[in-house]
N, C-alpha and C positions, 0 to 999 in steps of 0.2 A: 650484042653477043659478048662483047668484052666484059661488061659488068657481070653477066651471069657466070662466066668462066672464073672471074676473080672471086666471086662469092663462094663458088664450089671449092676453090682452092683454100679459102679461109676455113671452111667447114672441115675439109680434110685435115688441115693442120690442127684444128682444135681437137678433133677425134684422136689424132695421133698423139697429141700431148696427153690427153686423158688416159689413153691406153698405156702410154709410157709411165705415167704416174702410178697407175694401178700396178704395173709391173714392179715399180720400185718398192711398193708396200709389201710385195710378196717375198717369201723367203726362198730365193733361188740365186743361182750364179754366185755372186760375190757377197751375199748375205748383208747387204747394206740396208739398214732400217731407217727410214725417214718418217719422223712423227708428223701427224697432222697439225695444222696450226692451232694454237691455243686461243680460245676467245679472250678478248681483252676484258679484264676485271673493271667494274665501274669505279670511278674515282671517288664517288660519294654515295651515301645512303641516307634515307629519310628515317629519322628516329623520333618516336613519341617520347618527349621528355616530361618528367613530373615537374609541376610548378614548385617554386620555392615555398617552403613551409608546409608541404603536403604531408610529409612524414610526421606521424604523431608519436609523442613520448608518453609512457605510462605515468599517470598522475598518482599522487600520494594515496588517494583513497577514491572509491567510487561506489555507487549504489544503483540498483535496478528495481523497478516497480512494474508488476503486471496488473493492468486495470481490467476488471472483468464484471460481467453481470452476475446475478445470483446463481446462474447455472454453471458458471465457470467459463463462459464464452468470452473471448476478447472483445473489448469495446474500442471504439475509435476508428471510424471510417470516413471517407470523403463526404458522405451524405450526413453522417452523424459523428462529428469529431468530438474528442475529449480535450478540454482546455486544462493546461497544467500551470500552477502558480506556486512559486517557492515563497512561502510566507514566513519562514524563519531560516536565518543563515544564508539568505540570498546573495549577500556580498562575498560569500566564501565558495559558492557553487559555480563551477565552470563546465564547459563541454568536455567530452571524453578526451579530446586532444589538448585541453588546457586553454582553449580560446573562450571568449565570452559566449554564453548561451545565445543562440540565434532565436529569433521569434518563431521560426518554423519548428524548432525543436520543442516548443511549448504547446504545440498542437499535435495530438495523436490522430492520424487520419489514414494510416496504412493498413489497418485491420489486424495488427499484431497486439495492440494494447500495451506495448512496452515503452517505458521511459527510463533512460539511463543518463546519469550525469556524474561529475567527479568533483573532488575537492583537492586543490593543489597543495595545501599545506595543513597537516594535522599534528604539528608540533604541540599545539594545544588542541584539546578535544573540540570538535565542531558538531553542533546539533542542527539538523536540517529538518524542516517540516515541509512536505509537499502536498498540495491540495489539488483535487481533481473535480472538474465540473463537466457535466454532459446534459444536454436537453433530455427531459423526461426522467431524470434521476436525481436523487438526493445527493448533495456533495459529500465527499469523504476525503480523508487525508491519512498520511502515515508519517512517522517521525523516526529519524536515524540519529545515532550518536557515533561519529567516526573519530578514531584516534590512531595513534601510532601502533597500537596493538589490536586494533579492530578496523582494518582498512577496506574490507569488502562487506557490503550489506545487501540484502534483497528482501522484498516484501510483496505480498499480494493484497490489492485493495479491491473490494467488491462494492459496487454501487447498487443501491436499492431503488426500484422504480417508484415514481410518484403516485402510482395507483396500484394497489394490491389486488390479488384475486385469490381464488381457492387454490390455485396452483403455486402461489408464492411459497418457496421452500423454507422460509424462516417466518417467525411470528411477528410480522409487521402488518399493521392495518393502516393503509394509506389511501388518500383520495384527493383529487384536485377538482374544484368546481368554481365556475364564475360566481361572484357574490350575488349576481342577479338570480341565479338558480336557487340560492338559499333563502330567498324572500318567500314568505308564506302567502298563500292565497288571500287576496284582499289587502295585502300590504303593497306599498309603493316605495321604490328605491330611487334616489336621486344622487348624482355625482356632480360636485362642483369642481370644474377643471381649474379654476383660479386658486382655490384653497386646498383642493384634494379631499374635501370633506365628503363623507358618505352618510346620507340620512335615510332611515327607513321609518315609515309611518304607517299606522293602520288606517282603517276607513274613517276613523274619528280624528285623525291627525296626531295621534299619540305616538311618541318615538318607540321603536321596537329594536331589539338587538339582532345582530346577525350571528347565527350559531351553527357550528359544524362539529359533530361528534363522531368519533371512531372508536371501536373497541374490538378486542380479540374475542372470537366466538369460543365460548366454553360450555360444554355440555356435562362433563363428568366432574366430580369433586377434585380429581387429580389433574384436571386440565388447567393450563395457565390462564390467568385472568388479568384484565387491565384494559385501560383505554384512556381517552382524552376528550375533553370538551373545550372548545374555544368560543368565547363569547365576546363579540365586538360591539360596544355601545353605539347607538345611533349618534351621528355627529362627529365620530372619530375622523381625524385627518390622516390621509395616506401620504406620507412624506418619505422620499428617498434622498440619498446623498449623491450629488453629481460629481463629476471628475475633479472639481475644485473643493469637494468636501462640504458644499453648501446644501442645506435641505431644500428640496423642491417638491411640489405636488406631483403625483402620478399623472400620466397623460390620459388615463382612462380608468374606468372602474376595474378593479383588479380581479385576478383569479386567486382563490384561497387554496393552499395545499396544506394538508395536515397528515403527518405520518407518525404513528405511534409504534415505538419499538419496545416489545415486552421483555422483561428480565428472566422469563422462564422459571420463576421461583417454584411453582407447584410441581412442574414436571421434573425439575432437577432434584427437589426434595424427595419425590417419590422414587426416583432412580437411586438416590443415595441410600434411602431407607430400605427399599424392597426390590430394586432392580438388579438384573444380572450384569455381567461384564459388558455385554453388547449395549445395554441401556446407558452404561456409564462411559462408553467410548464413542461419543458422538462426534462425527467429523464435520458437522454443520450446526451452527447455532446463531440465533439472533445477535448474541453478544459479539460474534465475529465481525459483524457489519455495523456496529455502533459508530456513527460518524465521530472521527477524532480518536476512537479507540479508548480503552480503559486504563492504559498506562500513560501517564502524563506528568507534566511539571507545572506547578502553580506557585504564586508568591504566598508565603506564610509569614505573618508578623512574629517578631520575637516575643510579643506579649499582646494583650488586648488594650494596652494603654494607647492613648491618642498619639499619632505620629510615630508609633513603634516601627523600627526598621524591619523591612520585609526582605526575605531571602527566598529565591526560587528553590523549591523542594520537589524532588522526584518521588512519586508515589503512585497509588492506584485507586480508581473508583470501584466501590461496590455499589451497583446501581439498583435503584428501585423503579426505574423506567425512564424513557427518553421520548421526547416529542419534537419533531421538526415542523416548524410553522413558517410558511412563506406567503406573502401577498405580493403578486407580481402583475404589472400592467402589460399591455400588448407589445411594448418595446423592450421588455425584459428588465425594467427597473424594479428593484425590490424595496418594499417598505422597511424603513429603519425605525421610525417612531411615529407617534400619533398626535403631535402638536401639543399645545398648551391651552388651558382655559383659566383665565384670571391668574396667570402666572404659575399655575400648577400643571405639571405634566399629565396629559391624558393617559389612560391605561386601558388594557383589555384584561379579561380574566382567562387564565389557563387553569383548568381543573383536571388533574391527573388521578386516575384510579390505580391504587397500589394493591397488589396481591398480598393477602394476609400471611402468606408463607415467606415473604421477602425477608432476607437477613438484614438486621440492623447492626452494622459493623462499628457503630459509635453510639451506643444507647444512652440517651438522655431524655427523660420524660418531662414535658412541660405541663401537661394537663389539658383541659378541654374548654376553659373559659378565657375571655379577653384575648382574642386572637389578633389583636393589633400587631402589625409586623414589627414595629419598633420595640414593643414590649417583649415580644418573643425573642428578638435579637439580643436585647439586654440580658435576658435570662440565659440564652444559649452560650454567651461569652463569659458568664460568671462562674468561675471555678467552684465557688462556695455552694452553687446550686446543683452541682453534679449529683445525679441520682444513681448512676451505675459506674461511678469513678471516671466519667468522661465528660468533656465539654468541648467547645469549639473556638478556634481562632480563624476568622475569615473563612469559615466553612471547613477547615481542616480539623481532624480529630486529634485531641490531646488528652492524655490520662492525667489524673490528679497526682498520682504517686509514681508515674512512670510505669514501665513494663508493658504488657500486652493489654489489648482491649478485648474483653469477653463478648463475643457476638451472641445475639439472640434474635428471635423473630420480632418483627415490628408489632408494637402495641398502640392502642388508641392513646393519643396525646404525645407520641414520640416526635421529637424534632428531626426533620429531614432537610438537609441543606439543598438549596436550589441553585443550579449553575446554568449559565448561558454559554452557547457555543456560536461564535461568529463563523458561519459556514464559508464565507468568502476569504477570511483570513486564517481559518483553522486555529482559532484562539479561544481557550476557555476562560471564563471569568465567574467569580463568585457573585451571586446576586442577593440572596436573602435566605431566611429560614422558614420552611413550611412546617405544618403540624398535621399529623395523621388524624383524620376525623372519621368517626364511625358512620357507616351507611345503614340507615334504619332498615331492618329486615334482611340484611345480608352481611353475615359475619365473615365472608370469604374475602372481602375487600375493604380498603379505606380510601377516603378522598383526601387529596392535598390540593388546596386552591391557593393561587397566588395572583396578585395584580402585577402585570408587567408593563413597563413604560416604553420598551423598545422591542423590536421584533428580531428574533434569532431562533436558534434551536435551544430547547430547555431540557434540563436533566435533573432528576432527583438522585443525589449521590452522596455516599459517605466517602470522604477522601482520607485514606490512611497512608502514613509515611513512616519511614523507619526511624527518623530522628524527631523528637527525643525518645520515642516510644520503645524502640527495640535496638537501635544501633545498627551500623552497617555490617555487611558481610566481609570477613577477612580484612585485607589491607587495601583492596581496590574497589570495594562496594559491589562486587558481583559474585555470582556462584559459578564455579567451574568444576566439572567432574568428568571422569573417564567412563567409557562404555565398552563392555566386552561381551563376547558370546558365552553362553553357559557351557558346562563341561569342564573337564580337567585342565585343558590347556589355556583357557581364558584368552582366546585370540581377540585382538582389537576388532570392534564391530565395523562392518562396511555395509550393512543392510540399511537402505534409506528408510527414514521414519519421519512422521510429523510429531513435533513436541507439543503436548497439551498440558497447560497448567491451569487449575481451577480452584476457586475457593472451596473449602470443605462444606460451606453452607450453600450459598448461591449468589448470583449477582456479579461474579468476576470470572473471566476466562481469557486465556491468551493461547492462541493456536499459531504455531510457526510451521508452515507446510514444508515438506521434504525438499521441494525445489528451491526454497529460500534458505537452505542450509548449504554450507560449503564443505562440511565433513561430518562423519557420523561415528567416529571413534571417541569423540568427546563432545561436550555441550557446554554452552555458556548462557546464563540468564543474567541479562544486563541490569534489569530493574527488579530486584527481588521483592515480592509483595511482603507487606508487614503483618500478614494474617496467615492462619493455617491453610495449607493447600493440599490438593491431590495432584500427582504428576503421572503422566502416561506417555509412552511412545506408541504411536499408532502406525501399523503397517496393514494396508488394505482394510482399514476400519477396525482392527483388533489390537488391543494392547499387547506388547511383547516384553514388558518388564517382568522379571522374576523377583528381584529384590536388590538390596544394597549390601555389598560385601561388609561383614562385620557389624551390621545394624540389627539389633534384636527386634526392633519395632517393624522393620521391613526385611525379614529374613529371606535368604536365598533357599527356596525349598522345591524348585521345579514347577511351580505354579505361577501362571500369569496373574499378577496382582498390581493394581495401581499403587503408587507410593503414597503413604499418608504421612505428611510432614507438618509438625507443629510450626516449624520455621524452615522455609526452603533453604536457608543458609546452612542447615545441617548437612546438606549434600556437598558443600564446598570441600574439594580435595578427596572426595570419596570415589568409589567405583560402582557403577550400576551394572548389574548382570542381567542378561536377557534370557528368555526361555529358549530362544533359537540357539542351537548348538553348532549347526553347520554354516560356515560362511557362504554367502552367495558368490557366484563367479563374477569377478570384477577385473578391470583392466586399467592400467595407467595409460590413458589415451592422450597422445600428443596432438597438438594443433599448431598450425602455422598460418599467419595472416600476412598477406603482401598486397601493397598497392600496385595496380597494373594499369598502364595507359591503354587507351583504346582509340588511337588516332587512325582514321580511315586512310588506307593506302600507304601506311608507314611500313618500312622494311623491318624495323625493330620496334618493340614496345618497351618503354622504360618500366622498371619494377623495383620495388624496395620494400624491405620488411618494415612493418609499422604496428604500433601498439593499438589495441582496441578491445572490445568485449565480444566474446563468442557466446551465442545462445544455442542451447540444445533443446530439441523438440521431439516429442513422441505423440503420434495421433493429433498433431496440430497444436498441442499444448506445450508451453515451456516447462521443461523439467529440470533445468539447471543453467548455469552460466559460469564463465571464467574469463579473466582478463589476460591477454597476451602481453609480453614484455616488450622492451624496445627492440629486441631482435625478432619480434613477431612470433615468438614461440611460447607455449604454455603446456603443461601436462595436467589433465583432469584426472586426479587420483581416484581410484575406486569407482570407476564408471561401470555400472552393472551391465552384464552381457545383454545384448539386444540390438535392435535396429533403431537408428536415430537419423535426424537431419540436423544440420548445423547451419547457422547464418551469422554473419558478422556485422557489427555496426560500421557503416561507412562514414568515417570521420571527415571525409571530404564532401559529404552530401548530407549534412545535418543529422548524421547518425541513422539515416535510412538503412534498412537491413538489406544485405546482399541476397542473391538468389540462393536457394537451399541446396546444400550438398548432402546427399545421402551417404550413410556409412554404417558399418557394423562395428560395434565396439571391439577394439583390438589394440595391439601395440604399434600398429601402422599409423604413421602421421596422416592427419587430415588437413589438406591444404585448402585455404579459402582465399580466393582472389577478390580483391576489392577494386572495382572499376573506378577509374578517375576520369571524369568527363572533361576537365579543363587542361589536359596536357597540351603541350606545344609541339607542333611538327617542326623539327630542326634538321637541316641538311648538314651532314658531317662527313669528313673525309674517311675513306676506308683505312683501317689500320692493319698492319701485318704485311708480309712480303708476298704471300701467295706462291704459286708455282711449285717446282719440285726441287 
């Protein structure tokens, strides 16, 4: 009983104390206010800290490439990656944060098709060539020249499938077949694994060639024409170069891929002569997907004397056609050459068909007899043999008396330089001179046949360069001009457009898409062609140029007309006026990029402003990009009103893109958080006094 009584007494006391405290908190009697106890603040917190070196600094220059198929869909997935190789300027190229490019960055597998990199120092101009390879596609590349006054570049590279169909949107005839499939009925193919030799014999044991031909289907006179035939003699060796550069036989009988790229000579000629504005404003062309492009730099000798000094010259191809040829075994090894017989290199024959409407941008006529390649080469390089005031130096066009070269259509007996393109290294080389030969019974085409001793891509091209023929533009070798809206006020343009420059004949075209430009109130042409051109600004497939202010040849008259320029350098320092009179609604759109830790269980996550590239998308397609500075901020000027998504390159994760942030163009800052996976959880003392 004693224990029970004691327990009741304690309970009563506890209740009394509780009631007493409750009374103390109430406002009665003597108004004494007693505050409840304050919970003790923790002495430490867990903070996710950014690792050393995580914050990126903006590099001197940078570039972005979107890699797509012919429909414009992004390439590069986990199942079908795109391989990236820097073939020129590799020692100058770094990641966006200035670190060495990681191997993971050189494989595109996230489905965006975007590759970005930087150059740390552009005190001296840096030229960079980037090559892209994907299974099932023909290689392609692009080249940038970055300098102190050209620090941001962007390009779109489209890859052509190895097999074409009726749905292929450009004029490419392509096919891949195992060589065994090319053997005719009654013939036998044998492959020697030790030597790499392929032999084909008929029923009587006589050697027979392997042949694959592809051509563009042409029904009407104005349809484009052309094609290629590849003939491989029996006994040819299939040799590739291993990682040490040594020639080795293929491991199995190869697959032969042939892709012919047409120069669209007939359709362009028809559009120029009889077409309307829509025919002349084509947003898609085979010339846009020529591997290596038509603007390039090749070594040109100072003369045709032996051992003459060669200097790299920037210029442009006017093409008569292009063919990609590959022989590949089951392990992906590509044939480089065909071995030797009695000390002489074995060769295969490549016969290309040339449309008779093809423009000859360096006319020199050899004739039709004695087509020995050395004899033709001696003639082509002899200035005294010039038939139209032009001759050649290592494939480059030179005029006898200086000045311009008068283009005309190709004739029988014309010399056409033959160039090779190393698809793995993205490098052009002059090879030889071909001669246009008549095709009996068909005046709409010519044949050009050459013997080639190594395998690559082959091109029939006229290379024209500004020196010594025309001289450079202005003081910096480029064309720069302003762009304004029509009307009285001449407001600076902000309407996005694609820049299209084309030869006034055919065979040359340069298209710079709107998303690859960083401003639209002015424009720059870095490698001005050395021949007459047409120039257009395309908005939704239509030209929007009215004329050039003060130019009688291209007057401002309220009518949309493509510019006709004898020399594109005429535009330098001028003002191009658009037919559009009302500016589109645009915003100066601010962005901010921050690194943010993501440490599980942390009380605080570290964050810091960091430089990177922000990409803008509409309907899943990249429409622009901008680099943020060291403070993580940037303003995208003249962003057209509309809805977008933005993603940033995560410089802490091999430039993988962040999650998309949706926004509507405005003056409101768009913040992009870049998650950092390798932050460190650190326990830190609480700072501050707390309390009241």
